[in-house]
N, C-alpha and C positions, 0 to 999 in steps of 0.2 A: 905647605903654606904659610904664608908672610902670617906674625900675629893679628897686623888687621883686619885680615879675611875673617879670622879665627874669632877677633871677637865681636867683630859685626855679626857672624853666624850665631856665636852664642845668646847677643841681644838680640834675634830674629825669634832663637827659640824660646827664650824667656815671656816673650809678648803674649804666649796666649799656653793655658793648659794642652790644648791640639795644635799643633803646628805642621803644615804639611809645605814641603819644598819640592815643588812639580812643574810643568809644561802647561804655562797658560795662570791662569785664576780660577775659582772655585765657581765663578760664574759662566767663565768657559775655555775650559780643559783644552790645552791644545795635545794632547796624544788618548788613547787608549788608555793606559794605562793609571792617568793622573785623573784620568773620567772615572775611572773603575774607583776610586781611593775616595773623591768626591761625590760617587752617589752609595758609596756605603756609607761614610760618615753622615752623613746628609739623610738616609734610611734609619740610623740611630737616633736622629735629632740630636747630634754633638756639634759643638758649637768650635768651632775650627777658623785658626788664621793660615794664609799660605802664601809664601812665594814667588813668583814666578821666574823661574833660573834663566831661562831665555833671554831676561831682562838684562842680567850682569852675569858676565863670564868667570866672573872671580869665583861670585860664589855658585856658579857652575859646577867648577872644577874643585873648587873648595871644601862643599859640601861630603863629596864622594871621600875624600882624605878626613875630613872630622868623624863622619861616619865608620870609616873603613868598609863602606858599602860603593859597588861601583854603577847602582843605578838610579834612577829616579821615575815614578816620586820617592822620597824618603819623607815618613811618619813619627813625629817626636811626641811623648808624651811625659807630659809634664818633666821636659828638660831630656828624656831619656830615647834614644833612637828604642822607636817600637818594630820598623824593617818597611817593604814596598808595598808593592801593589800585590804581591801575590803571597805575602804573609796574611797582607791584612784580609783577602778575601777567603784567605785557608782559617783564620780568627773566627771570622765575622761565619763561615759554615759552619764552624764548631760551637758558636753561641759564645767563645773564649772573647773574644772581645766587647762584647756588648757587659760581662763582669769585670773584663779589666777596666774600660773608659768608665763605667756606673762609682769604680772605688778610684779610679783615679781623680773624677770631677769632685768626689763627694765631699 
């Protein structure tokens, strides 16, 4: 990944305590996995920002290298990679996600 793409990703992640790289937007997710993440964060009433990776091929590929995670969506909390859809579902179902986000947003 070139340095300018990495800087763009770092700047995006820094714009919100909870940031999601996804397909589509939080108002109109473009895949089921992205929709899962949006629904979970909405259910927890967590404010979050998103970036549509379908709008930018450099970010779409770069985010996979940035996180060393091959799939999208990707969720970041306070600048740290948390996981994708499956991990968020697992954390949500266990109750751990609510606690983690409450601490992170306090």
